[in-house]
ZABA-322578 format. One record per residue (C-alpha): residue number from 1; residue in three letters; z, x, y. Coordinates in Angstrom, 3 decimals, padded with zeros to 6 digits. Layout:
REM residues N
+-----+-----+----------+----------+----------+
:   n : res :       pz :       px :       py :
+-----+-----+----------+----------+----------+
: NUM : Ala :        Z :        X :        Y :
...
+-----+-----+----------+----------+----------+
//
This chain:
REM residues 301
+-----+-----+----------+----------+----------+
:   n : res :       pz :       px :       py :
+-----+-----+----------+----------+----------+
:   1 : Met :  161.956 :  135.011 :  104.834 :
:   2 : Asp :  160.569 :  137.135 :  102.257 :
:   3 : Thr :  157.836 :  140.058 :  103.597 :
:   4 : Val :  155.171 :  140.393 :  101.097 :
:   5 : Thr :  152.510 :  143.302 :  101.459 :
:   6 : Leu :  148.935 :  142.482 :  100.414 :
:   7 : Gly :  146.762 :  145.619 :  099.871 :
:   8 : Leu :  142.739 :  145.302 :  100.917 :
:   9 : Glu :  140.281 :  146.740 :  098.704 :
:  10 : Trp :  138.638 :  148.187 :  101.752 :
:  11 : Phe :  138.662 :  147.586 :  105.696 :
:  12 : Leu :  139.409 :  144.051 :  107.087 :
:  13 : Asn :  136.227 :  142.013 :  107.010 :
:  14 : Pro :  135.086 :  138.560 :  106.626 :
:  15 : Asp :  136.051 :  138.729 :  102.757 :
:  16 : His :  139.666 :  138.276 :  104.080 :
:  17 : Ile :  139.086 :  135.150 :  106.341 :
:  18 : Pro :  141.211 :  133.011 :  104.096 :
:  19 : Phe :  144.364 :  135.289 :  104.521 :
:  20 : Val :  144.116 :  135.461 :  108.257 :
:  21 : Val :  143.539 :  131.686 :  108.329 :
:  22 : Ala :  146.592 :  131.168 :  105.977 :
:  23 : Asp :  148.926 :  133.336 :  107.967 :
:  24 : Glu :  147.696 :  132.180 :  111.578 :
:  25 : Arg :  148.313 :  128.458 :  110.415 :
:  26 : Gly :  151.642 :  129.050 :  109.396 :
:  27 : Tyr :  150.956 :  128.584 :  105.519 :
:  28 : Tyr :  152.736 :  131.749 :  104.464 :
:  29 : Glu :  155.906 :  130.643 :  106.747 :
:  30 : Asp :  155.764 :  127.380 :  104.928 :
:  31 : Glu :  156.463 :  129.151 :  101.863 :
:  32 : Asp :  159.273 :  131.139 :  103.380 :
:  33 : Leu :  156.878 :  134.370 :  103.203 :
:  34 : Glu :  155.827 :  136.742 :  106.032 :
:  35 : Leu :  152.517 :  138.439 :  105.092 :
:  36 : Asp :  151.801 :  141.713 :  105.862 :
:  37 : Ile :  148.072 :  142.936 :  105.457 :
:  38 : Trp :  147.717 :  146.663 :  104.605 :
:  39 : Glu :  144.233 :  148.197 :  105.144 :
:  40 : Pro :  143.567 :  151.293 :  103.302 :
:  41 : Pro :  142.035 :  154.257 :  105.093 :
:  42 : Glu :  139.148 :  154.334 :  102.811 :
:  43 : His :  137.666 :  152.214 :  100.174 :
:  44 : Tyr :  139.787 :  152.939 :  097.357 :
:  45 : Asp :  141.409 :  151.117 :  094.409 :
:  46 : Thr :  145.166 :  150.176 :  095.301 :
:  47 : Leu :  146.159 :  149.135 :  091.912 :
:  48 : Glu :  148.317 :  152.446 :  091.150 :
:  49 : Met :  150.142 :  151.630 :  094.281 :
:  50 : Leu :  150.643 :  148.107 :  093.230 :
:  51 : Ala :  151.944 :  149.119 :  089.723 :
:  52 : Glu :  154.344 :  151.610 :  091.649 :
:  53 : Gly :  155.609 :  148.805 :  094.056 :
:  54 : Glu :  154.388 :  150.184 :  097.128 :
:  55 : Leu :  152.464 :  146.871 :  097.541 :
:  56 : Asp :  153.390 :  143.336 :  096.474 :
:  57 : Tyr :  149.717 :  142.039 :  095.819 :
:  58 : Ala :  146.316 :  143.769 :  096.015 :
:  59 : Ile :  142.617 :  142.870 :  096.073 :
:  60 : Thr :  140.360 :  144.311 :  093.859 :
:  61 : Glu :  137.266 :  143.830 :  091.602 :
:  62 : Pro :  137.369 :  143.102 :  087.877 :
:  63 : Ile :  135.050 :  146.345 :  087.461 :
:  64 : His :  138.042 :  148.352 :  088.724 :
:  65 : Leu :  140.682 :  146.281 :  086.954 :
:  66 : Val :  139.233 :  146.741 :  083.487 :
:  67 : Pro :  139.237 :  150.514 :  083.373 :
:  68 : Glu :  142.762 :  150.837 :  085.198 :
:  69 : Arg :  144.278 :  148.535 :  082.281 :
:  70 : Ser :  142.950 :  150.621 :  079.805 :
:  71 : Glu :  144.323 :  153.446 :  081.379 :
:  72 : Gly :  147.780 :  151.653 :  081.046 :
:  73 : Val :  148.090 :  150.793 :  084.530 :
:  74 : Pro :  150.388 :  147.643 :  084.330 :
:  75 : Val :  148.723 :  145.234 :  086.710 :
:  76 : Thr :  147.748 :  141.608 :  086.248 :
:  77 : Ser :  145.193 :  139.409 :  087.708 :
:  78 : Ile :  146.597 :  136.181 :  089.032 :
:  79 : Ala :  143.527 :  134.515 :  091.009 :
:  80 : Thr :  140.005 :  134.717 :  091.976 :
:  81 : Phe :  139.343 :  133.745 :  095.500 :
:  82 : Leu :  135.393 :  134.942 :  096.097 :
:  83 : His :  132.576 :  135.044 :  093.825 :
:  84 : Thr :  129.427 :  136.497 :  095.370 :
:  85 : Arg :  126.023 :  137.520 :  094.480 :
:  86 : Gly :  125.535 :  141.295 :  093.590 :
:  87 : Gly :  123.560 :  143.903 :  091.641 :
:  88 : Ile :  120.624 :  146.522 :  092.532 :
:  89 : Gln :  119.484 :  146.444 :  096.243 :
:  90 : Tyr :  115.843 :  147.193 :  096.029 :
:  91 : Pro :  113.021 :  147.151 :  098.946 :
:  92 : Ala :  110.925 :  144.069 :  098.710 :
:  93 : Asp :  107.782 :  145.875 :  099.510 :
:  94 : Arg :  107.497 :  148.268 :  096.343 :
:  95 : Gly :  105.873 :  145.694 :  094.199 :
:  96 : Trp :  108.642 :  145.993 :  091.604 :
:  97 : Glu :  109.312 :  142.653 :  089.563 :
:  98 : Ser :  112.531 :  143.776 :  087.532 :
:  99 : Pro :  114.542 :  146.779 :  086.951 :
: 100 : Ala :  112.064 :  147.708 :  083.998 :
: 101 : Asp :  109.717 :  149.041 :  086.835 :
: 102 : Leu :  112.140 :  151.806 :  087.905 :
: 103 : Glu :  110.813 :  155.047 :  086.684 :
: 104 : Pro :  112.268 :  158.434 :  085.748 :
: 105 : Gly :  113.345 :  160.310 :  088.905 :
: 106 : Val :  114.240 :  157.113 :  090.877 :
: 107 : Arg :  116.955 :  157.548 :  093.357 :
: 108 : Leu :  119.856 :  155.774 :  093.396 :
: 109 : Asn :  122.608 :  155.453 :  095.903 :
: 110 : Tyr :  126.122 :  154.475 :  094.571 :
: 111 : Pro :  130.019 :  155.137 :  095.434 :
: 112 : Gly :  131.110 :  157.855 :  093.090 :
: 113 : Ala :  127.750 :  159.614 :  093.022 :
: 114 : Pro :  127.015 :  161.857 :  091.134 :
: 115 : Gly :  129.420 :  160.446 :  088.572 :
: 116 : Pro :  127.906 :  158.634 :  085.700 :
: 117 : Gly :  129.143 :  155.144 :  086.283 :
: 118 : Gly :  126.450 :  153.716 :  088.612 :
: 119 : Arg :  123.646 :  155.347 :  086.791 :
: 120 : Lys :  124.783 :  153.928 :  083.389 :
: 121 : Met :  124.777 :  150.573 :  084.806 :
: 122 : Val :  121.533 :  150.497 :  086.585 :
: 123 : Ala :  119.946 :  152.028 :  083.404 :
: 124 : Tyr :  121.533 :  149.301 :  081.134 :
: 125 : Met :  119.966 :  146.877 :  083.586 :
: 126 : Ala :  116.691 :  148.562 :  083.311 :
: 127 : Arg :  116.734 :  148.334 :  079.590 :
: 128 : Gln :  117.926 :  144.939 :  079.392 :
: 129 : Ala :  114.681 :  143.901 :  081.267 :
: 130 : Gly :  112.355 :  145.835 :  078.883 :
: 131 : Gly :  112.444 :  149.228 :  080.354 :
: 132 : Asp :  113.620 :  152.579 :  078.792 :
: 133 : Leu :  115.147 :  154.188 :  081.571 :
: 134 : Thr :  118.360 :  156.273 :  080.803 :
: 135 : Ala :  121.349 :  157.090 :  083.266 :
: 136 : Ala :  119.987 :  161.031 :  083.055 :
: 137 : Asp :  116.537 :  159.864 :  084.146 :
: 138 : Ile :  118.253 :  158.587 :  087.516 :
: 139 : Glu :  118.824 :  160.990 :  090.486 :
: 140 : Pro :  122.178 :  160.298 :  092.061 :
: 141 : Val :  122.506 :  159.884 :  095.803 :
: 142 : Asp :  125.750 :  160.054 :  097.811 :
: 143 : Arg :  125.820 :  157.835 :  100.866 :
: 144 : Gly :  128.753 :  156.156 :  099.523 :
: 145 : Phe :  128.957 :  152.496 :  100.544 :
: 146 : Tyr :  126.259 :  152.636 :  103.038 :
: 147 : His :  123.518 :  151.340 :  100.788 :
: 148 : Thr :  121.277 :  149.905 :  103.473 :
: 149 : Asp :  121.252 :  153.222 :  105.279 :
: 150 : Ala :  120.450 :  155.043 :  102.414 :
: 151 : Leu :  117.416 :  152.839 :  101.739 :
: 152 : Val :  116.329 :  152.668 :  105.393 :
: 153 : Asp :  116.642 :  156.123 :  105.961 :
: 154 : Gly :  114.530 :  156.947 :  102.948 :
: 155 : Asp :  117.294 :  159.067 :  101.049 :
: 156 : Ala :  117.470 :  156.546 :  098.026 :
: 157 : Asp :  115.067 :  154.042 :  096.358 :
: 158 : Val :  117.659 :  151.441 :  095.095 :
: 159 : Ala :  121.184 :  151.147 :  095.547 :
: 160 : Phe :  124.122 :  149.944 :  093.375 :
: 161 : Leu :  126.545 :  147.875 :  093.599 :
: 162 : Ala :  125.345 :  145.714 :  096.693 :
: 163 : Phe :  126.128 :  142.242 :  097.702 :
: 164 : Tyr :  124.239 :  139.446 :  099.073 :
: 165 : Asn :  126.675 :  138.406 :  101.983 :
: 166 : Phe :  126.728 :  142.198 :  103.154 :
: 167 : Glu :  123.834 :  144.602 :  102.274 :
: 168 : Ile :  121.085 :  142.033 :  101.966 :
: 169 : Val :  122.335 :  139.963 :  105.216 :
: 170 : Glu :  122.391 :  143.682 :  106.756 :
: 171 : Ser :  119.032 :  144.465 :  105.614 :
: 172 : Arg :  117.280 :  141.437 :  107.027 :
: 173 : His :  119.139 :  141.805 :  110.423 :
: 174 : Arg :  117.650 :  145.278 :  110.617 :
: 175 : Gly :  114.420 :  143.984 :  109.782 :
: 176 : Phe :  114.154 :  145.845 :  106.312 :
: 177 : Glu :  113.287 :  143.335 :  103.874 :
: 178 : Ala :  115.414 :  143.973 :  100.616 :
: 179 : Asp :  116.550 :  141.971 :  097.524 :
: 180 : Leu :  118.889 :  141.810 :  094.489 :
: 181 : Trp :  118.370 :  142.046 :  090.821 :
: 182 : Glu :  121.565 :  140.426 :  090.015 :
: 183 : Leu :  123.809 :  141.494 :  087.113 :
: 184 : Ala :  124.028 :  138.223 :  085.245 :
: 185 : Asp :  120.043 :  138.431 :  085.050 :
: 186 : Tyr :  120.054 :  141.525 :  083.198 :
: 187 : Gly :  122.768 :  141.105 :  080.702 :
: 188 : Val :  125.909 :  142.564 :  082.737 :
: 189 : Pro :  128.923 :  140.393 :  082.967 :
: 190 : Asp :  129.172 :  138.733 :  086.327 :
: 191 : Phe :  131.943 :  140.669 :  087.799 :
: 192 : Asn :  130.738 :  140.203 :  091.626 :
: 193 : Gln :  134.283 :  138.771 :  092.396 :
: 194 : Leu :  137.156 :  139.505 :  094.399 :
: 195 : Val :  140.582 :  138.742 :  092.746 :
: 196 : Leu :  144.355 :  138.950 :  093.666 :
: 197 : Thr :  146.506 :  140.946 :  091.441 :
: 198 : Ala :  150.229 :  141.653 :  091.196 :
: 199 : Ala :  152.082 :  144.354 :  089.279 :
: 200 : Asp :  153.438 :  142.991 :  085.452 :
: 201 : Arg :  156.858 :  143.633 :  086.821 :
: 202 : Lys :  156.441 :  141.171 :  089.770 :
: 203 : Val :  154.773 :  138.561 :  087.432 :
: 204 : Glu :  157.470 :  138.875 :  084.780 :
: 205 : Thr :  160.370 :  138.781 :  087.465 :
: 206 : Ala :  159.289 :  136.907 :  090.122 :
: 207 : Pro :  157.020 :  134.169 :  089.258 :
: 208 : Asp :  158.457 :  132.004 :  092.068 :
: 209 : Glu :  157.262 :  134.204 :  094.862 :
: 210 : Val :  153.981 :  134.863 :  093.362 :
: 211 : Gln :  153.547 :  130.826 :  093.082 :
: 212 : Arg :  154.455 :  130.503 :  096.707 :
: 213 : Phe :  151.909 :  133.294 :  097.765 :
: 214 : Ile :  149.070 :  131.658 :  095.659 :
: 215 : Asp :  150.100 :  128.080 :  097.145 :
: 216 : Ala :  149.802 :  129.494 :  100.798 :
: 217 : Thr :  146.666 :  131.456 :  100.018 :
: 218 : Arg :  144.910 :  128.624 :  098.339 :
: 219 : Arg :  145.468 :  126.371 :  101.473 :
: 220 : Gly :  143.787 :  129.250 :  103.626 :
: 221 : Val :  140.836 :  129.257 :  101.166 :
: 222 : Glu :  140.487 :  125.412 :  101.389 :
: 223 : Asp :  140.718 :  125.590 :  105.163 :
: 224 : Thr :  137.808 :  128.310 :  105.050 :
: 225 : Val :  135.464 :  126.212 :  102.541 :
: 226 : Glu :  136.147 :  122.841 :  104.314 :
: 227 : Asp :  135.763 :  124.127 :  108.074 :
: 228 : Gly :  133.904 :  127.580 :  107.842 :
: 229 : Glu :  133.181 :  127.694 :  111.557 :
: 230 : Ala :  136.880 :  127.281 :  112.564 :
: 231 : Ala :  138.128 :  129.521 :  110.215 :
: 232 : Val :  135.410 :  132.262 :  111.304 :
: 233 : Glu :  136.492 :  131.728 :  114.735 :
: 234 : Leu :  140.073 :  132.171 :  113.931 :
: 235 : Phe :  139.559 :  135.287 :  112.490 :
: 236 : Phe :  137.599 :  136.898 :  114.752 :
: 237 : Glu :  140.092 :  135.555 :  117.620 :
: 238 : Gln :  142.852 :  137.453 :  115.723 :
: 239 : Tyr :  140.974 :  140.500 :  114.864 :
: 240 : Pro :  137.974 :  140.868 :  117.681 :
: 241 : Gly :  137.732 :  144.421 :  116.737 :
: 242 : Val :  136.005 :  143.638 :  113.415 :
: 243 : Arg :  132.815 :  142.552 :  115.459 :
: 244 : Glu :  132.871 :  144.830 :  118.367 :
: 245 : Glu :  130.290 :  147.353 :  116.802 :
: 246 : Ser :  127.579 :  144.726 :  115.755 :
: 247 : Pro :  128.636 :  141.087 :  116.868 :
: 248 : Glu :  125.545 :  139.385 :  115.571 :
: 249 : Leu :  125.414 :  141.147 :  112.262 :
: 250 : Met :  129.057 :  140.347 :  111.681 :
: 251 : Asp :  128.734 :  136.608 :  112.522 :
: 252 : Glu :  125.742 :  136.650 :  110.168 :
: 253 : Thr :  127.812 :  138.381 :  107.389 :
: 254 : Ala :  130.835 :  135.894 :  108.189 :
: 255 : Ala :  128.397 :  132.733 :  107.720 :
: 256 : Ala :  127.075 :  133.951 :  104.699 :
: 257 : Thr :  130.527 :  135.197 :  103.131 :
: 258 : Arg :  132.297 :  131.894 :  103.694 :
: 259 : Glu :  129.830 :  130.359 :  101.254 :
: 260 : Phe :  131.215 :  132.219 :  098.497 :
: 261 : Phe :  135.082 :  131.527 :  098.544 :
: 262 : Thr :  136.443 :  129.682 :  095.315 :
: 263 : Pro :  139.244 :  127.162 :  096.260 :
: 264 : Glu :  140.193 :  126.441 :  092.742 :
: 265 : Leu :  141.204 :  130.201 :  092.415 :
: 266 : Thr :  140.558 :  130.021 :  088.605 :
: 267 : Gln :  139.751 :  133.129 :  086.686 :
: 268 : Asp :  136.651 :  133.668 :  084.293 :
: 269 : Ile :  138.251 :  134.727 :  081.220 :
: 270 : Glu :  135.214 :  134.801 :  079.193 :
: 271 : Met :  133.774 :  137.313 :  081.940 :
: 272 : Tyr :  136.736 :  139.364 :  081.564 :
: 273 : Arg :  136.270 :  139.496 :  077.839 :
: 274 : Asp :  132.613 :  140.333 :  078.216 :
: 275 : Leu :  133.363 :  143.043 :  080.885 :
: 276 : Val :  135.918 :  144.688 :  078.421 :
: 277 : Thr :  133.228 :  145.080 :  075.826 :
: 278 : Phe :  130.698 :  146.001 :  078.531 :
: 279 : Cys :  132.868 :  148.717 :  079.715 :
: 280 : Glu :  133.652 :  150.105 :  076.206 :
: 281 : Glu :  129.929 :  150.262 :  075.520 :
: 282 : Leu :  129.333 :  152.135 :  078.526 :
: 283 : Asp :  132.027 :  154.355 :  078.322 :
: 284 : Leu :  133.386 :  153.196 :  081.609 :
: 285 : Ser :  137.031 :  152.572 :  080.413 :
: 286 : Glu :  139.391 :  154.735 :  078.203 :
: 287 : Gly :  139.289 :  152.212 :  075.218 :
: 288 : Pro :  139.862 :  148.337 :  074.367 :
: 289 : Val :  142.202 :  146.081 :  076.263 :
: 290 : Asp :  143.079 :  142.473 :  075.801 :
: 291 : Ala :  141.582 :  140.494 :  078.545 :
: 292 : Asp :  144.468 :  137.651 :  077.821 :
: 293 : Ala :  146.881 :  140.352 :  078.558 :
: 294 : Phe :  146.227 :  141.044 :  082.100 :
: 295 : Thr :  144.937 :  137.731 :  083.496 :
: 296 : Asp :  147.577 :  135.109 :  084.132 :
: 297 : Glu :  146.403 :  131.618 :  085.024 :
: 298 : Arg :  149.511 :  129.966 :  085.415 :
: 299 : Phe :  149.876 :  130.135 :  089.302 :
: 300 : Val :  146.515 :  128.306 :  089.843 :
: 301 : Glu :  146.727 :  125.518 :  087.305 :
+-----+-----+----------+----------+----------+
//
């Protein structure tokens, strides 16, 4: 039995239901694998740990993967297991019709503030909508990933990057009407995805293990899509602490999230190519990279 460690992109949450389902139903064991889920103390990218061999597999988002590859981190995307909706979270009572309505001085909450990344992307979306907002026009707000708190508390006017199955569900649960201006509607590659990655070295030297890991994971994703209620119940049975603080909200989040899993696990290579260009254009990466060189489709064919 080979033990493999999966690094999460953040704390354990409904995004990870398929892995728990596959583990509890013995799908990894069927592939002679024992799964160890590693939960980072804070939300941060695990790709360098992956490249250094401290993890076997890691979950990340394409918007993190492209800059890391441009900096020479040798990791490869091997599957996409979730594709949600995301973009700019905004209060629905402001009368705004598009990001073009955002004016200089608008307060934006985003992780990494006051760094320029979030401001650059929001300004880009505003210009694509017909506005003339620049990154310098945006006031950064640092409430981290607590987007809804930032809006409800009046610390920010909008937030980025927010997701339908988390922030919008949370907002409405709290009686705060919010909505999304979605990336793809305003010229941004649709990188609202969670992907599985492995070090280049593992892909090259242990393709059999990678295939076994993907095959077991696929069964967990399929089960989650085919019988979401049972999958959610199993997840919370194994990790009851996930819903202790706010059980009703977590139930709503899980119900929304299960609609976005992608059992085919295939990757959108054209999106990656567009994202590489987008990151270059906005100086979000160190330089050009070849999307085909860091995406490997053979394990999901």
